[in-house]
C-alpha positions in Angstrom: -10.9 -15.2 3.3 -7.7 -13.4 4.1 -7.6 -11.2 7.2 -6.9 -7.6 6.7 -4.0 -6.0 8.5 -4.2 -2.4 9.4 -1.1 -0.2 9.4 -0.3 3.5 9.5 1.1 5.2 6.5 4.9 5.1 6.8 4.9 2.2 9.2 6.3 -0.3 6.7 8.9 -0.1 4.0 7.9 -0.5 0.3 9.6 -3.9 0.3 7.7 -5.0 3.4 4.4 -4.0 1.9 5.1 -5.8 -1.4 6.2 -8.9 0.5 3.0 -8.9 2.6 0.9 -8.5 -0.5 2.7 -11.4 -2.3 2.0 -13.5 0.8 -1.7 -12.9 0.3 -2.3 -10.3 3.0 -4.6 -7.3 2.5 -3.2 -4.1 4.0 -5.5 -1.4 5.1 -3.4 1.8 5.3 -4.6 4.7 7.5 -3.7 8.0 5.8 -4.5 11.6 6.5 -5.6 13.7 3.6 -6.7 17.3 4.0 -7.1 16.9 7.8 -9.3 13.8 7.5 -8.5 10.2 8.1 -9.0 7.7 5.3 -8.5 4.0 4.8 -6.7 2.7 1.7 -6.8 -1.0 1.0 -3.8 -2.6 -0.8 -4.1 -6.2 -2.2 -2.7 -8.5 -4.8 -4.6 -11.4 -6.4 -1.5 -13.1 -7.9 -1.8 -11.2 -11.2 -2.9 -7.6 -10.5 -2.1 -5.3 -7.6 -5.0 -3.1 -6.3 -5.0 0.1 -4.5 -8.5 1.0 -3.3 -9.2 4.5 -2.2 -12.5 5.9 -0.9 -13.2 7.3 -4.4 -11.1 5.2 -6.8 -9.7 1.8 -7.6 -6.2 1.8 -9.0 -4.9 -1.3 -10.7 -1.3 -2.1 -11.4 -0.2 -5.0 -13.7 3.3 -5.3 -12.3 5.3 -4.9 -9.1 7.3 -1.9 -10.4 4.1 0.2 -11.0 2.7 -0.8 -7.5 6.0 0.2 -5.9 5.8 3.6 -7.6 2.2 4.1 -6.4 3.1 3.1 -2.8 6.0 5.5 -2.7 4.4 8.4 -4.6 1.3 8.4 -2.3 3.4 8.1 0.9 2.0 4.8 2.1 5.5 3.4 2.8 8.2 4.5 5.2 10.7 7.0 3.5 13.9 5.2 2.5 16.8 5.9 4.9 19.1 8.5 3.6 22.8 7.8 3.1 25.3 9.7 5.2 
């Protein structure tokens, strides 16, 4: 069984998260929502990407959709702005 790595929302870039998932890691992301702490689990089984929230399981069939989910929900670090 793969060990789960716990990270804070914004700790890793989207690329780093996707790379970790492709390497078989499960990532548990600590997020704050409405003043309460929640744990979101991200994983990849080689075919489908999963985003497990306390109330819902999101499935994404491709990397592009998973990237969009990670970025829209604020799990990844914000991209660096160009000067």
